[in-house]
ZANUKOL-342272 format. One line per 10 residues: number of its first residue (from 1); their letters; for each residue x, y, z of N, C-alpha, C, CB. Coordinates in nm, 4 decimals. Glycine has a CB too. Layout:
N
NUM	A	X,Y,Z,X,Y,Z,X,Y,Z,X,Y,Z  ... $
//
This chain:
191
1	MHPADDLFSV	-0.1536,-1.8358,4.5813,-0.2403,-1.7471,4.6540,-0.3789,-1.8053,4.6465,-0.2354,-1.6027,4.5982  -0.4393,-1.8024,4.7709,-0.5814,-1.8568,4.7908,-0.6766,-1.7742,4.7109,-0.6265,-1.8551,4.9438  -0.7695,-1.8360,4.6518,-0.8678,-1.7597,4.5625,-0.9434,-1.6449,4.6440,-0.9789,-1.8646,4.4998  -0.9631,-1.6631,4.7745,-1.0360,-1.5676,4.8426,-0.9513,-1.4422,4.8715,-1.0895,-1.6270,4.9661  -0.8261,-1.4529,4.8480,-0.7266,-1.3443,4.8703,-0.7229,-1.2413,4.7466,-0.5804,-1.4104,4.8926  -0.7609,-1.3011,4.6370,-0.7664,-1.2321,4.5161,-0.8885,-1.1358,4.5195,-0.7727,-1.3310,4.3995  -0.8868,-1.0041,4.5064,-0.9953,-0.9169,4.4991,-1.0903,-0.9453,4.3994,-0.9536,-0.7930,4.4827  -1.0355,-0.9774,4.2757,-1.1263,-1.0139,4.1578,-1.2122,-1.1319,4.1821,-1.0452,-1.0427,4.0335  -1.1530,-1.2322,4.2434,-1.2327,-1.3541,4.2712,-1.3418,-1.3281,4.3759,-1.1404,-1.4682,4.3201  -1.3080,-1.2409,4.4666,-1.4176,-1.2065,4.5725,-1.5183,-1.1299,4.5042,-1.3645,-1.1225,4.6984 $
11	RLLTLSDTEV	-1.4803,-1.0296,4.4100,-1.5889,-0.9525,4.3395,-1.6673,-1.0370,4.2451,-1.5310,-0.8354,4.2619  -1.6064,-1.1283,4.1879,-1.6744,-1.2187,4.0963,-1.7938,-1.2941,4.1607,-1.5744,-1.3183,4.0425  -1.7646,-1.3326,4.2814,-1.8748,-1.4022,4.3489,-2.0039,-1.3175,4.3741,-1.8240,-1.4529,4.4804  -1.9790,-1.1750,4.3844,-2.0908,-1.1029,4.4219,-2.1685,-1.0512,4.2892,-2.0452,-0.9864,4.5160  -2.1087,-1.0763,4.1736,-2.1737,-1.0383,4.0465,-2.2979,-1.1163,4.0086,-2.0773,-1.0522,3.9378  -2.3863,-1.0643,3.9450,-2.5072,-1.1429,3.8981,-2.4686,-1.2144,3.7782,-2.6322,-1.0539,3.8684  -2.5515,-1.3036,3.7260,-2.5160,-1.3907,3.6106,-2.5005,-1.3011,3.4855,-2.6280,-1.5040,3.5863  -2.5818,-1.1979,3.4752,-2.5770,-1.1165,3.3502,-2.4502,-1.0295,3.3569,-2.7093,-1.0247,3.3334  -2.4015,-0.9926,3.4756,-2.2677,-0.9218,3.4820,-2.1513,-1.0015,3.4473,-2.2433,-0.8698,3.6145  -2.1643,-1.1327,3.4977,-2.0563,-1.2304,3.4664,-2.0565,-1.2703,3.3103,-2.0765,-1.3627,3.5584 $
21	LKYIHHYSDY	-2.1752,-1.2776,3.2637,-2.1904,-1.3084,3.1150,-2.1290,-1.1938,3.0242,-2.3478,-1.3266,3.0788  -2.1214,-1.0680,3.0863,-2.0550,-0.9567,3.0100,-1.9088,-0.9943,2.9849,-2.0634,-0.8179,3.0895  -1.8471,-1.0668,3.0793,-1.7011,-1.1083,3.0465,-1.7013,-1.2046,2.9352,-1.6266,-1.1746,3.1700  -1.7960,-1.2794,2.9226,-1.8031,-1.3775,2.8059,-1.8299,-1.3095,2.6726,-1.9152,-1.4827,2.8299  -1.9291,-1.2189,2.6764,-1.9665,-1.1551,2.5542,-1.8644,-1.0520,2.5008,-2.0965,-1.0901,2.5741  -1.8012,-0.9860,2.5904,-1.7028,-0.8916,2.5601,-1.5617,-0.9256,2.6024,-1.7404,-0.7703,2.6173  -1.5240,-1.0475,2.5622,-1.4054,-1.1094,2.6097,-1.2808,-1.0260,2.5657,-1.3981,-1.2545,2.5579  -1.2877,-0.9592,2.4571,-1.1663,-0.8970,2.4029,-1.1420,-0.7683,2.4962,-1.1849,-0.8575,2.2394  -1.2250,-0.7298,2.5793,-1.1998,-0.6073,2.6595,-1.1306,-0.6509,2.7918,-1.3378,-0.5272,2.6893  -1.1221,-0.7756,2.8226,-1.0651,-0.8259,2.9397,-0.9402,-0.9163,2.9314,-1.1643,-0.8935,3.0041 $
31	KVEAVHAAIA	-0.8736,-0.9372,3.0405,-0.7620,-1.0234,3.0339,-0.8084,-1.1691,3.0404,-0.6646,-0.9913,3.1448  -0.7175,-1.2478,2.9910,-0.7567,-1.3954,2.9791,-0.7919,-1.4605,3.1079,-0.6446,-1.4758,2.9183  -0.7186,-1.4165,3.2136,-0.7442,-1.4759,3.3426,-0.8876,-1.4423,3.3866,-0.6407,-1.4265,3.4467  -0.9287,-1.3113,3.3657,-1.0594,-1.2784,3.4097,-1.1685,-1.3522,3.3290,-1.0781,-1.1303,3.4011  -1.1512,-1.3650,3.2016,-1.2462,-1.4347,3.1208,-1.2586,-1.5831,3.1665,-1.2050,-1.4251,2.9731  -1.1414,-1.6455,3.1894,-1.1396,-1.7891,3.2376,-1.2025,-1.7950,3.3731,-0.9928,-1.8483,3.2445  -1.1753,-1.7014,3.4604,-1.2404,-1.7103,3.5915,-1.3945,-1.6869,3.5840,-1.1765,-1.6074,3.6869  -1.4335,-1.6042,3.4880,-1.5832,-1.5868,3.4679,-1.6469,-1.7130,3.4134,-1.6135,-1.4685,3.3694  -1.5782,-1.7812,3.3246,-1.6273,-1.9073,3.2645,-1.6356,-2.0117,3.3741,-1.5337,-1.9567,3.1473  -1.5405,-2.0196,3.4635,-1.5404,-2.1136,3.5736,-1.6556,-2.0801,3.6617,-1.4084,-2.1112,3.6516 $
41	ELHTRGVYVS	-1.6763,-1.9493,3.6987,-1.7834,-1.9107,3.7852,-1.9133,-1.9453,3.7294,-1.7789,-1.7698,3.8136  -1.9322,-1.9193,3.6057,-2.0617,-1.9524,3.5265,-2.0779,-2.1049,3.5377,-2.0539,-1.9046,3.3635  -1.9743,-2.1788,3.5200,-1.9895,-2.3324,3.5183,-2.0306,-2.3805,3.6626,-1.8463,-2.4068,3.4718  -1.9749,-2.3115,3.7657,-2.0094,-2.3512,3.9010,-2.1539,-2.3094,3.9396,-1.9088,-2.2903,3.9989  -2.2042,-2.2075,3.8786,-2.3409,-2.1618,3.8945,-2.4396,-2.2383,3.8098,-2.3496,-2.0178,3.8622  -2.3880,-2.3231,3.7158,-2.4748,-2.3964,3.6327,-2.5290,-2.3190,3.5163,-2.5821,-2.4473,3.7109  -2.4714,-2.2133,3.4748,-2.5083,-2.1380,3.3611,-2.4481,-2.1902,3.2360,-2.4722,-2.0002,3.3794  -2.5279,-2.2186,3.1331,-2.4814,-2.2882,3.0200,-2.4022,-2.1805,2.9270,-2.6066,-2.3589,2.9446  -2.2887,-2.2087,2.8860,-2.2104,-2.1323,2.7873,-2.1833,-2.2245,2.6679,-2.0744,-2.0778,2.8501  -2.2196,-2.1876,2.5497,-2.2143,-2.2815,2.4402,-2.0622,-2.3132,2.3988,-2.2960,-2.2219,2.3180 $
51	NAALAEIDSY	-2.0498,-2.4270,2.3443,-1.9154,-2.4790,2.3101,-1.8482,-2.3852,2.1907,-1.9304,-2.6394,2.2614  -1.9429,-2.3308,2.1136,-1.8989,-2.2424,2.0112,-1.8377,-2.1159,2.0656,-2.0106,-2.2101,1.9226  -1.9114,-2.0545,2.1680,-1.8593,-1.9387,2.2306,-1.7238,-1.9648,2.3071,-1.9640,-1.8851,2.3243  -1.7088,-2.0809,2.3674,-1.5871,-2.1108,2.4338,-1.4794,-2.1361,2.3277,-1.6046,-2.2312,2.5279  -1.5056,-2.1906,2.2150,-1.4045,-2.2113,2.1141,-1.3604,-2.0841,2.0570,-1.4526,-2.2995,2.0074  -1.4574,-1.9896,2.0372,-1.4282,-1.8591,1.9814,-1.3265,-1.7864,2.0859,-1.5698,-1.7734,1.9582  -1.3585,-1.7921,2.2111,-1.2794,-1.7248,2.3172,-1.1412,-1.7859,2.3184,-1.3474,-1.7386,2.4592  -1.1298,-1.9203,2.3112,-1.0015,-1.9830,2.3107,-0.9116,-1.9488,2.1897,-1.0215,-2.1273,2.3176  -0.9865,-1.9481,2.0713,-0.9085,-1.9129,1.9523,-0.8586,-1.7623,1.9585,-0.9969,-1.9369,1.8232  -0.9461,-1.6773,2.0117,-0.8999,-1.5318,2.0204,-0.7826,-1.5167,2.1145,-1.0161,-1.4379,2.0697 $
61	FARKARERLL	-0.7857,-1.5765,2.2272,-0.6661,-1.5580,2.3177,-0.5489,-1.6446,2.2738,-0.7025,-1.5932,2.4658  -0.5695,-1.7514,2.1964,-0.4531,-1.8250,2.1358,-0.3836,-1.7318,2.0349,-0.5009,-1.9612,2.0629  -0.4609,-1.6671,1.9515,-0.4133,-1.5873,1.8502,-0.3398,-1.4653,1.9101,-0.5258,-1.5479,1.7607  -0.3912,-1.4100,2.0244,-0.3299,-1.3005,2.1021,-0.1956,-1.3420,2.1511,-0.4178,-1.2593,2.2204  -0.1852,-1.4700,2.2061,-0.0698,-1.5256,2.2520,0.0430,-1.5432,2.1540,-0.1017,-1.6439,2.3063  -0.0103,-1.5840,2.0312,0.0886,-1.5950,1.9215,0.1472,-1.4782,1.8797,0.0357,-1.6511,1.8108  0.0551,-1.3667,1.8735,0.1088,-1.2333,1.8336,0.2055,-1.1802,1.9238,0.0045,-1.1356,1.8208  0.1978,-1.2146,2.0577,0.2896,-1.1686,2.1560,0.4249,-1.2442,2.1358,0.2308,-1.1900,2.2994  0.4321,-1.3569,2.0793,0.5515,-1.4146,2.0480,0.6316,-1.3618,1.9283,0.5261,-1.5447,2.0313  0.5650,-1.2880,1.8475,0.6223,-1.2310,1.7280,0.7274,-1.1266,1.7722,0.5106,-1.1670,1.6364 $
71	PFHLAPRHLR	0.8421,-1.1175,1.7028,0.9427,-1.0173,1.7378,0.8866,-0.8795,1.6919,1.0853,-1.0502,1.6689  0.9099,-0.7863,1.7837,0.8557,-0.6511,1.7664,0.7134,-0.6336,1.7614,0.9041,-0.5964,1.6526  0.6315,-0.7425,1.7852,0.4866,-0.7381,1.7699,0.4393,-0.6940,1.6355,0.4294,-0.6502,1.8698  0.5201,-0.7217,1.5351,0.4820,-0.6852,1.3929,0.4487,-0.8000,1.3263,0.5878,-0.6154,1.3155  0.3594,-0.7953,1.2208,0.3334,-0.9023,1.1379,0.4508,-0.9236,1.0521,0.2120,-0.8818,1.0608  0.4733,-1.0519,1.0018,0.5882,-1.0814,0.9117,0.5931,-0.9921,0.7940,0.5838,-1.2228,0.8637  0.4775,-0.9582,0.7275,0.4796,-0.8764,0.6137,0.5208,-0.7369,0.6406,0.3531,-0.8777,0.5526  0.4933,-0.6865,0.7651,0.5429,-0.5557,0.8050,0.6909,-0.5529,0.8310,0.4719,-0.5099,0.9255  0.7429,-0.6643,0.8735,0.8912,-0.6736,0.8982,0.9603,-0.6843,0.7564,0.9288,-0.8055,0.9945  0.9030,-0.7515,0.6651,0.9605,-0.7533,0.5220,0.9596,-0.6142,0.4627,0.8771,-0.8502,0.4262 $
81	LLSYGIFTLG	0.8486,-0.5450,0.4745,0.8348,-0.4109,0.4250,0.9362,-0.3136,0.4792,0.7018,-0.3625,0.4545  0.9542,-0.3297,0.6128,1.0566,-0.2553,0.6747,1.1968,-0.2807,0.6288,1.0498,-0.2772,0.8107  1.2209,-0.4027,0.6178,1.3478,-0.4629,0.5593,1.3772,-0.3969,0.4182,1.3321,-0.6272,0.5433  1.2709,-0.4012,0.3329,1.2890,-0.3479,0.1969,1.3027,-0.1942,0.2009,1.1689,-0.3895,0.1055  1.2348,-0.1273,0.2896,1.2487,0.0154,0.2997,1.3847,0.0562,0.3477,1.1455,0.0703,0.3893  1.4370,-0.0129,0.4468,1.5677,0.0179,0.5051,1.6763,-0.0137,0.3985,1.5917,-0.0657,0.6394  1.6601,-0.1239,0.3254,1.7578,-0.1556,0.2217,1.7603,-0.0487,0.1147,1.7276,-0.2909,0.1593  1.6416,-0.0081,0.0651,1.6365,0.0956,-0.0355,1.6862,0.2370,0.0136,1.4941,0.1057,-0.0849  1.6526,0.2676,0.1340,1.7042,0.4008,0.1758,1.8525,0.3902,0.2059,1.6274,0.4551,0.3016  1.9012,0.2905,0.2645,2.0445,0.2795,0.2930,2.1320,0.2666,0.1718,2.0687,0.1645,0.3798 $
91	IGMAIVIYVM	2.0896,0.1864,0.0747,2.1698,0.1797,-0.0512,2.1582,0.3091,-0.1281,2.1236,0.0613,-0.1411  2.0432,0.3801,-0.1187,2.0375,0.5124,-0.1899,2.1241,0.6168,-0.1266,1.8953,0.5649,-0.1942  2.1343,0.6146,0.0126,2.2243,0.6949,0.0841,2.3640,0.6711,0.0531,2.2045,0.6790,0.2194  2.3970,0.5386,0.0385,2.5371,0.5008,0.0101,2.5822,0.5483,-0.1297,2.5535,0.3469,0.0209  2.4886,0.5361,-0.2188,2.5276,0.5826,-0.3528,2.5412,0.7317,-0.3592,2.4277,0.5376,-0.4558  2.4531,0.8124,-0.2905,2.4726,0.9574,-0.2825,2.5908,0.9971,-0.2240,2.3721,1.0195,-0.2141  2.6281,0.9372,-0.1046,2.7719,0.9584,-0.0404,2.8807,0.9251,-0.1353,2.7941,0.8682,0.0888  2.8716,0.8094,-0.2011,2.9823,0.7722,-0.2849,2.9996,0.8795,-0.3986,2.9586,0.6282,-0.3439  2.8936,0.9248,-0.4570,2.9094,1.0173,-0.5685,2.9508,1.1606,-0.5158,2.7746,1.0241,-0.6511  2.9029,1.1942,-0.3903,2.9398,1.3252,-0.3429,3.0719,1.3266,-0.2654,2.8304,1.3791,-0.2574 $
101	ASPPPDYPLG	3.1360,1.2128,-0.2414,3.2561,1.2072,-0.1580,3.3737,1.2772,-0.2167,3.2928,1.0678,-0.1317  3.4400,1.3534,-0.1394,3.5606,1.4198,-0.1871,3.6780,1.3260,-0.1607,3.5815,1.5594,-0.1171  3.7932,1.3385,-0.2365,3.9028,1.2580,-0.2255,3.9607,1.2661,-0.0849,4.0003,1.2940,-0.3275  4.0301,1.1630,-0.0327,4.0789,1.1757,0.1109,4.1854,1.2885,0.1120,4.1433,1.0331,0.1677  4.1843,1.3543,0.2324,4.2758,1.4667,0.2524,4.4164,1.4187,0.2638,4.2386,1.5462,0.3752  4.5082,1.5058,0.2302,4.6532,1.4709,0.2464,4.6864,1.4660,0.3958,4.7476,1.5768,0.1721  4.7987,1.4066,0.4236,4.8423,1.3883,0.5624,4.8710,1.5444,0.6164,4.9837,1.2841,0.5694  4.8425,1.5733,0.7271,4.8638,1.7075,0.7803,5.0194,1.7335,0.7916,4.7909,1.7229,0.9228  5.1004,1.6280,0.8079,5.2458,1.6398,0.8243,5.3053,1.6452,0.6791,5.3067,1.5150,0.9117  5.2268,1.6106,0.5745,5.2830,1.6110,0.4451,5.3333,1.4595,0.4033,5.4021,1.7175,0.4440 $
111	YDPFASKKYV	5.3367,1.3669,0.4981,5.3747,1.2341,0.4789,5.2953,1.1383,0.5640,5.5156,1.2204,0.5046  5.2979,1.0103,0.5289,5.2365,0.9119,0.6237,5.3379,0.8820,0.7322,5.1926,0.7772,0.5500  5.2977,0.8949,0.8615,5.3873,0.8738,0.9702,5.4317,0.7327,0.9722,5.3250,0.9110,1.0990  5.3513,0.6359,0.9325,5.3908,0.4894,0.9388,5.4831,0.4501,0.8302,5.2691,0.3990,0.9312  5.5135,0.5469,0.7380,5.6202,0.5291,0.6482,5.7484,0.5481,0.7024,5.6071,0.6096,0.5427  5.7549,0.6285,0.8136,5.8779,0.6531,0.8829,5.9094,0.5467,0.9860,5.8731,0.7858,0.9473  6.0332,0.4877,0.9697,6.0780,0.3864,1.0739,6.0878,0.4571,1.2098,6.2213,0.3202,1.0354  6.1347,0.5787,1.2109,6.1587,0.6440,1.3412,6.0273,0.6472,1.4247,6.2141,0.7910,1.3197  5.9198,0.6880,1.3469,5.7867,0.7032,1.4242,5.7380,0.5715,1.4760,5.6734,0.7649,1.3337  5.7555,0.4682,1.3921,5.7101,0.3226,1.4282,5.7898,0.2843,1.5567,5.7423,0.2099,1.3014 $
121	RELEMYGGKI	5.9276,0.3140,1.5453,6.0156,0.2700,1.6500,5.9831,0.3467,1.7756,6.1623,0.2878,1.6105  5.9419,0.4633,1.7734,5.9055,0.5455,1.8986,5.7753,0.4856,1.9632,5.8806,0.7059,1.8598  5.6716,0.4587,1.8621,5.5558,0.4046,1.9107,5.5749,0.2737,1.9798,5.4645,0.3926,1.8067  5.6669,0.1909,1.9244,5.6979,0.0596,1.9785,5.7678,0.0818,2.1245,5.7964,-0.0228,1.8729  5.8585,0.1763,2.1263,5.9374,0.1949,2.2472,5.8407,0.2455,2.3616,6.0578,0.2989,2.2202  5.7382,0.3307,2.3377,5.6501,0.3827,2.4283,5.5396,0.2886,2.4840,5.5933,0.4927,2.3679  5.4984,0.2000,2.3806,5.3874,0.1154,2.4205,5.3893,-0.0322,2.3803,5.2692,0.1726,2.3684  5.5038,-0.0688,2.3091,5.5196,-0.1970,2.2637,5.4418,-0.2279,2.1376,5.4846,-0.2852,2.3670  5.4403,-0.3469,2.0956,5.3734,-0.3916,1.9661,5.2265,-0.3684,1.9720,5.3988,-0.5427,1.9366  5.1660,-0.3799,2.0907,5.0186,-0.3557,2.1155,4.9885,-0.2149,2.0884,4.9754,-0.3905,2.2609 $
131	NILAVQFSQW	5.0834,-0.1204,2.1101,5.0545,0.0221,2.0901,5.0522,0.0494,1.9263,5.1722,0.1156,2.1699  5.1444,-0.0185,1.8519,5.1422,-0.0023,1.7064,5.0094,-0.0530,1.6512,5.2610,-0.0776,1.6406  4.9674,-0.1772,1.7012,4.8419,-0.2364,1.6582,4.7172,-0.1482,1.6952,4.8287,-0.3759,1.7212  4.7226,-0.0922,1.8213,4.6081,0.0019,1.8565,4.6104,0.1214,1.7663,4.6159,0.0504,2.0063  4.7077,0.1806,1.7350,4.7221,0.3120,1.6439,4.6703,0.2694,1.5083,4.8848,0.3706,1.6294  4.7184,0.1541,1.4527,4.6666,0.1051,1.3221,4.5210,0.0820,1.3205,4.7329,-0.0207,1.2833  4.4742,0.0167,1.4244,4.3263,-0.0084,1.4358,4.2481,0.1266,1.4459,4.2951,-0.0991,1.5645  4.3012,0.2165,1.5294,4.2202,0.3410,1.5392,4.2254,0.4181,1.4054,4.2729,0.4328,1.6573  4.3250,0.4167,1.3316,4.3368,0.4884,1.2099,4.2415,0.4169,1.1021,4.4908,0.4928,1.1643  4.2470,0.2879,1.1071,4.1520,0.2096,1.0213,4.0052,0.2376,1.0487,4.1758,0.0615,1.0402 $
141	LTSLWRGTNL	3.9757,0.2443,1.1804,3.8411,0.2697,1.2200,3.7950,0.4015,1.1848,3.8252,0.2511,1.3579  3.8782,0.5062,1.2015,3.8373,0.6453,1.1616,3.8324,0.6629,1.0105,3.9351,0.7496,1.2208  3.9039,0.5797,0.9380,3.8982,0.5842,0.7896,3.7726,0.5384,0.7356,4.0040,0.5047,0.7298  3.7021,0.4446,0.8103,3.5733,0.3940,0.7677,3.4719,0.5008,0.7554,3.5248,0.2915,0.8601  3.4784,0.6152,0.8277,3.3735,0.7120,0.8277,3.4057,0.8339,0.7581,3.3358,0.7437,0.9580  3.4850,0.8218,0.6528,3.5225,0.9368,0.5644,3.5193,0.8900,0.4272,3.6615,0.9958,0.5963  3.4799,0.9828,0.3386,3.4714,0.9659,0.1885,3.4022,0.8492,0.1373,3.6009,0.9614,0.1319  3.4617,0.7760,0.0391,3.3969,0.6658,-0.0135,3.3896,0.5483,0.0784,3.4590,0.6298,-0.1329  3.4843,0.5360,0.1658,3.4802,0.4292,0.2699,3.3524,0.4364,0.3514,3.6020,0.4401,0.3647  3.3045,0.5601,0.3735,3.1749,0.5813,0.4431,3.0573,0.5211,0.3674,3.1498,0.7307,0.4636 $
151	AYTIACLTII	3.0601,0.5382,0.2378,2.9546,0.4775,0.1488,2.9568,0.3365,0.1604,2.9708,0.5133,0.0044  3.0751,0.2722,0.1525,3.0972,0.1270,0.1636,3.0446,0.0731,0.3021,3.2518,0.0950,0.1465  3.0831,0.1490,0.4063,3.0356,0.1144,0.5411,2.8873,0.1176,0.5569,3.0946,0.2051,0.6399  2.8207,0.2301,0.5081,2.6764,0.2381,0.5175,2.6139,0.1275,0.4258,2.6265,0.3829,0.4764  2.6630,0.0986,0.3155,2.6052,-0.0102,0.2347,2.6132,-0.1461,0.3169,2.6843,-0.0225,0.0935  2.7225,-0.1696,0.3688,2.7365,-0.3020,0.4427,2.6497,-0.3014,0.5623,2.8840,-0.3303,0.4871  2.6358,-0.1984,0.6406,2.5541,-0.2014,0.7526,2.4113,-0.2064,0.7122,2.5810,-0.0880,0.8382  2.3650,-0.1400,0.6010,2.2389,-0.1549,0.5503,2.2020,-0.2984,0.5130,2.2263,-0.0693,0.4393  2.2926,-0.3674,0.4449,2.2599,-0.5011,0.4061,2.2516,-0.5879,0.5201,2.3543,-0.5536,0.3123  2.3347,-0.5706,0.6275,2.3209,-0.6506,0.7401,2.1918,-0.6345,0.8141,2.4280,-0.6259,0.8256 $
161	LSALLWFLAY	2.1558,-0.5078,0.8367,2.0298,-0.4775,0.9066,1.9067,-0.5240,0.8329,2.0188,-0.3309,0.9301  1.8996,-0.5028,0.6998,1.7894,-0.5447,0.6227,1.7804,-0.6940,0.6159,1.7971,-0.4874,0.4889  1.8934,-0.7612,0.6162,1.8874,-0.9139,0.6101,1.8439,-0.9642,0.7448,2.0292,-0.9797,0.5708  1.8801,-0.9050,0.8503,1.8351,-0.9394,0.9833,1.6874,-0.9289,0.9949,1.8998,-0.8532,1.0850  1.6308,-0.8143,0.9479,1.4855,-0.7971,0.9629,1.4103,-0.8958,0.8685,1.4444,-0.6476,0.9315  1.4705,-0.9121,0.7563,1.4025,-1.0106,0.6617,1.3994,-1.1549,0.7256,1.4818,-1.0156,0.5179  1.5142,-1.1918,0.7853,1.5135,-1.3292,0.8427,1.4218,-1.3332,0.9626,1.6574,-1.3750,0.8838  1.4166,-1.2240,1.0378,1.3156,-1.2251,1.1560,1.1751,-1.2394,1.0997,1.3240,-1.0880,1.2462  1.1352,-1.1741,0.9838,1.0171,-1.1962,0.9299,0.9911,-1.3353,0.8819,1.0015,-1.1086,0.8328  1.0946,-1.3920,0.8244,1.0834,-1.5290,0.7767,1.0572,-1.6234,0.8899,1.2078,-1.5706,0.7030 $
171	YSAALLDTHS	1.1370,-1.6043,0.9988,1.1226,-1.6888,1.1236,0.9827,-1.6712,1.1831,1.2323,-1.6495,1.2327  0.9293,-1.5496,1.1781,0.8012,-1.5196,1.2475,0.6916,-1.5869,1.1584,0.7761,-1.3553,1.2656  0.7084,-1.5834,1.0250,0.6042,-1.6499,0.9446,0.6099,-1.8066,0.9626,0.6223,-1.6112,0.7917  0.7342,-1.8591,0.9764,0.7446,-2.0009,1.0011,0.6969,-2.0372,1.1395,0.8855,-2.0467,0.9818  0.7068,-1.9489,1.2308,0.6517,-1.9807,1.3741,0.5051,-1.9750,1.3659,0.7028,-1.8769,1.4890  0.4453,-1.8791,1.2938,0.3054,-1.8781,1.2890,0.2429,-2.0012,1.2142,0.2635,-1.7518,1.2260  0.3192,-2.0482,1.1084,0.2696,-2.1636,1.0389,0.2749,-2.2908,1.1240,0.3474,-2.1827,0.9131  0.3813,-2.3055,1.2079,0.3981,-2.4208,1.2915,0.2811,-2.4171,1.4041,0.5483,-2.4204,1.3564  0.2503,-2.2982,1.4475,0.1511,-2.2873,1.5539,0.0098,-2.3200,1.5089,0.1537,-2.1498,1.6108  -0.0074,-2.2839,1.3773,-0.1458,-2.3097,1.3251,-0.1643,-2.4532,1.2943,-0.1754,-2.2274,1.1991 $
181	EEPQAPLDPW	-0.0533,-2.5294,1.2745,-0.0677,-2.6817,1.2460,-0.0769,-2.7604,1.3768,0.0582,-2.7381,1.1606  -0.0604,-2.6928,1.4915,-0.0699,-2.7762,1.6145,-0.2032,-2.8175,1.6424,-0.0192,-2.7073,1.7318  -0.2255,-2.9413,1.7098,-0.3650,-2.9798,1.7331,-0.4305,-2.8856,1.8217,-0.3761,-3.1157,1.7897  -0.5497,-2.8611,1.8262,-0.6270,-2.7746,1.9054,-0.6738,-2.8468,2.0316,-0.7424,-2.7217,1.8261  -0.6883,-2.7710,2.1426,-0.7300,-2.8364,2.2590,-0.8818,-2.8592,2.2528,-0.6895,-2.7567,2.3807  -0.9386,-2.9462,2.3293,-1.0831,-2.9715,2.3311,-1.1653,-2.8486,2.3485,-1.1167,-3.0660,2.4383  -1.2770,-2.8460,2.2779,-1.3580,-2.7266,2.2869,-1.4116,-2.6990,2.4362,-1.4775,-2.7414,2.1871  -1.4482,-2.8047,2.5001,-1.5078,-2.7919,2.6313,-1.3889,-2.8174,2.7405,-1.6336,-2.8997,2.6468  -1.3451,-2.7237,2.8110,-1.2332,-2.7389,2.9081,-1.2730,-2.8225,3.0259,-1.1850,-2.6031,2.9577  -1.4063,-2.8549,3.0488,-1.4463,-2.9291,3.1622,-1.4772,-3.0744,3.1254,-1.5645,-2.8636,3.2260 $
191	S	-1.4494,-3.1056,3.0017,-1.4907,-3.2458,2.9591,-1.3716,-3.3428,2.9866,-1.5320,-3.2501,2.7993 $
//
C-alpha cells in the first residue's frame, strides 16, 4: 500500500513536532507501527531523538513481542502454579471419589452376558467380530466413569494435564532465555 493511502501516514504529516513527540514519549499507549512511523517522521524532519530513547522503545516492543509468543500469554511461573493447583485439586478429588465410591452394581440380568456363549454368538451373527469388539469397547469406556475406576481416570487425566502445563511453562522459560541471549539490533536504526 502506498504511504499516502494510509490515513495515519497522511495525518502524521499534518501533526506538529510536539504532537509527534507524544508518540515517542508515550510509546506504550500506541502500536509499534505508529511509533516507528513517528520516529521516521521525526527523522525526516530533522528532530533529534536520543539513542537511549530509541533503545528503550525497541526493548519495550521486543519484550511485548516475546510475551505474545508465550503460550496462553502467561508467565512461566503462572503456568507452573496453575499446573501445581490442577495437580493438587485433581488428585484430591480422585482420593475423595475413591474413598466414597460404592462397589460396582450387579448385572441387571443377574449374570454377565459375555459369559454366555449364546449372547456372544448372536452378537457375532448380527454384526460380525467388529460388533463384539465395539460392545466390549463401549462397556469398557462406560466402566471408566463409575466407582473406583472413575477415581483412577481422574487421577490419570490430572497427571496428564498438569504435566502438559508444566512442560509448557518449562518450554516458555527456555524460550525466554534463548531470546534474551540473542544479539541486540543496533541502537540507531538509521545507522
